[in-house]
N, C-alpha and C positions, 0 to 999 in steps of 0.2 A: 418737372420732377426728375430726380436723379435715378439712374438705374440701380437696382438693389444688387449689392455684392453677394457672391456666393458665401455661404457660411464657412467660417474657418474651423476645420475639423482637427487642426493640429493639437489643440488643447482639450478636445472633447474626451470625456472618460471612455476608455475602451473596456469591453467585457473581458472576462478571463480567457475565453477561447481566442479572442483576437491577440491577447498578450501571449498566449501559448504558441500561436502560429509564428510569432516573431522570434521565438527562441531557436537556437541552432539545434541540430539533431542531437548533439552531445548533451546540451543543456536539457532537452526534453527527456533523454534517456536517464540522466542523473536525477531529474525530478521524479520520473517513474520509479526508479530504484529506491529513492528516499521514501516515497509514498508506500511502496511495498514493505520496506523495513518498518515504517511507522505502523502499518497494519499488523505486521507480525509481532511487534512489541506491545501494542495497546489493544487492538481489536480482537485478534485471535485468542489471547488469554481470557478476555471477557466472554467470548463465545464459548470457550471451554468451560468457564464458570457457569454460564446459562445452561448449557446442555448437561453438565455434570450435576447441577442443582436439580434439574428436572428428572434425570435418570437415576442418579446415585443418592440424592438427598442433599441436605445442607452441607456447605463447606465448613470444615472445622479447622481451627487454628489454635493449637494448645488447649487451654481450658475452655475457650470460646467455641461452643458447639454450633453456633449459628453465625459464623464469620461471613462477611459479605464479599462482594466483588473486589473491593479495595484491599481486603486482607489477602485475597488470592494474587492480586497484582503485586503487593508487597513481597509475598513469598516468591513470586515469579522473578522479580528484580533481584532478590537475594540469590536465587538460583543462577541467574545470569552472571552476577558478580562473582560467584564461586566457580564459574566456568563449567557448569553442568551441561553435558552434551545434549541432554533431552530438552532442557530449556532453550538452548541455542538453536536446536532443530526447529522448535516451535517458532522462535523469533525470526529465523531466516527462511522458514518455509515459503511464505508468499514471494520473497525475493527469488528463491530458487525456482518457483513455478513460473514467474515472469521470465527469467533467463532461459528456462527450458522451452517455454512457448516461443520466445524469440528465435531460439536455435531451430526449432521445428519449422517455423515460418520461413526462415532463411533457406532451410533445406528444401521446402516445397517450391520456393521461387527458383532454386537452382535446377530443378528437374526440367528436362526438355519438354516443351509443350507439343502435343500432337496437333497435326494439321498445319504447323508452321514449318515449312522446310523447303 
């Protein structure tokens, strides 16, 4: 009997975490920033709609007194297109939070550690 060859893993499908580890630091950072921007443009406005719907009542758009989440997204994109600072603050909020968190963590790493000297 012939000895069995080890399995060839070069063409085996890799999971998303394995593919993420293969990216460079800059590529991972760009992916994180893109995800934060996507969250700010799509998820946060929908969360605003959900909370506003519960607290303030139905979202209205013109004569439509019960406009849904898609109507709010449409109005949100119109606000972005017109350059409204409030809409851009909502859209860029998650990205700003990620950047501030990274800055804070870099500052923590730069502090001298006690007991090492």
